[in-house]
C-alpha positions in Angstrom: 126.4 94.7 106.2 125.3 96.5 103.0 122.3 95.4 101.0 123.1 93.3 97.9 121.3 95.9 95.8 122.3 99.5 96.0 119.7 102.2 96.7 120.3 103.4 93.1 119.0 100.1 91.7 116.1 100.4 89.3 112.7 100.9 91.1 111.1 97.8 92.5 114.4 95.9 92.2 115.7 96.3 95.7 114.8 93.8 98.4 113.3 96.6 100.5 111.1 97.9 97.7 109.9 94.4 96.8 109.0 93.7 100.5 107.1 97.0 100.7 105.3 96.3 97.4 104.4 92.8 98.5 103.1 94.1 101.8 100.9 96.7 100.1 99.7 94.1 97.6 98.8 91.6 100.4 96.8 94.3 102.2 94.9 95.2 99.1 94.1 91.5 98.4 92.8 91.1 102.0 90.8 94.3 101.8 89.3 93.2 98.5 88.3 89.8 99.8 86.9 91.3 103.1 84.9 94.0 101.3 82.1 91.5 100.8 81.8 91.3 104.6 81.9 95.1 104.9 85.3 94.9 106.6 88.8 96.1 106.1 91.8 94.0 107.1 92.5 96.1 110.2 88.9 95.8 111.4 88.9 92.0 110.7 92.1 91.6 112.6 90.8 93.5 115.7 87.5 91.7 115.6 89.2 88.3 115.5 91.6 89.3 118.2 88.9 90.4 120.7 86.6 87.5 119.7 89.3 84.9 120.3 90.8 86.4 123.5 87.7 87.8 125.1 86.9 91.2 126.5 89.8 93.6 126.8 90.5 97.3 127.2 91.3 99.6 124.3 94.9 99.8 125.7 95.3 96.0 125.8 93.9 95.8 122.2 96.3 98.5 121.0 99.3 96.7 122.5 98.2 93.3 121.2 97.7 94.7 117.7 100.8 96.9 117.7 98.9 100.0 116.8 98.2 103.3 118.6 95.3 103.8 121.0 93.7 106.4 118.7 93.8 104.1 115.7 92.4 101.3 117.9 89.6 103.6 119.0 88.6 104.4 115.4 88.5 100.6 114.6 86.4 99.9 117.7 84.0 102.7 116.6 83.7 101.3 113.1 83.0 97.8 114.5 80.6 99.1 117.0 78.6 100.8 114.3 78.5 97.4 112.5 77.3 95.8 115.8 80.2 93.4 115.9 81.8 94.7 119.1 80.4 96.6 122.1 81.9 98.6 125.0 81.0 98.1 128.6 82.3 99.7 131.8 84.9 97.7 133.6 83.8 96.6 137.1 85.6 98.7 139.7 86.8 101.4 137.3 84.1 103.2 135.4 86.8 105.2 133.5 87.9 102.0 131.7 85.9 100.4 128.9 86.0 96.7 128.0 85.6 95.8 124.4 83.9 92.5 123.6 82.6 90.9 120.5 78.8 90.6 120.1 76.7 87.6 119.2 76.7 88.8 115.6 80.5 88.5 115.4 80.9 84.8 115.6 79.7 84.0 112.0 81.6 87.0 110.7 84.8 85.8 112.4 84.2 82.3 110.9 83.9 83.8 107.4 87.0 85.9 108.0 88.9 82.8 108.9 87.7 81.0 105.8 88.7 83.9 103.6 92.1 84.1 105.2 92.7 80.4 104.7 91.7 80.5 101.1 93.8 83.6 100.4 96.8 82.2 102.1 96.6 79.1 99.9 96.6 81.3 96.9 99.4 83.6 98.1 101.8 80.7 98.8 101.1 78.7 95.6 104.4 77.4 94.2 106.3 78.3 97.4 107.3 75.3 99.5 106.9 75.0 103.2 110.7 75.0 103.6 110.9 78.2 101.6 108.1 79.8 103.7 109.9 78.7 106.9 113.2 80.2 105.7 111.5 83.5 104.7 109.8 83.7 108.1 113.2 83.2 109.9 114.8 85.9 107.7 111.9 88.4 108.3 112.1 87.8 112.1 115.8 88.7 112.0 115.0 91.7 109.9 112.4 92.8 112.4 115.0 92.5 115.1 117.3 94.7 113.2 114.5 97.2 112.6 113.7 97.2 116.3 117.4 98.0 117.1 117.5 100.8 114.6 114.2 102.3 115.9 115.4 102.1 119.5 118.6 103.9 118.6 116.4 106.7 117.2 114.4 107.3 120.3 
């Protein structure tokens, strides 16, 4: 099924370009809000993930966040420098490191959650719960289509 707007539509008028622009804008908004905590969105996401779920390996973190191991390692390094996570050898296999949040992480994670909640309220101003639910359902179907396309390319 073809998109309602052709590829030759004016810039920022196709659904695809609007989705990409909205995604970039949301990331910038989160990064701007999190800057006061000295974090970027990807760092905050990893920190909250490991803080909530407990110690895990870099591979488990990468899979849980849907990013590569190298990118995950860079995020862990940055958070480790900020003393928000720490690595420790896994019992029984010294080649594997577990990543855990530190005692300093808990108040930071609480602040991240508060910032997230406030920004979500602002982002969805004027958009009803029913509209958000419908958008979510559509985006999930779009992700399914994307997964099929990407699997065909492998």
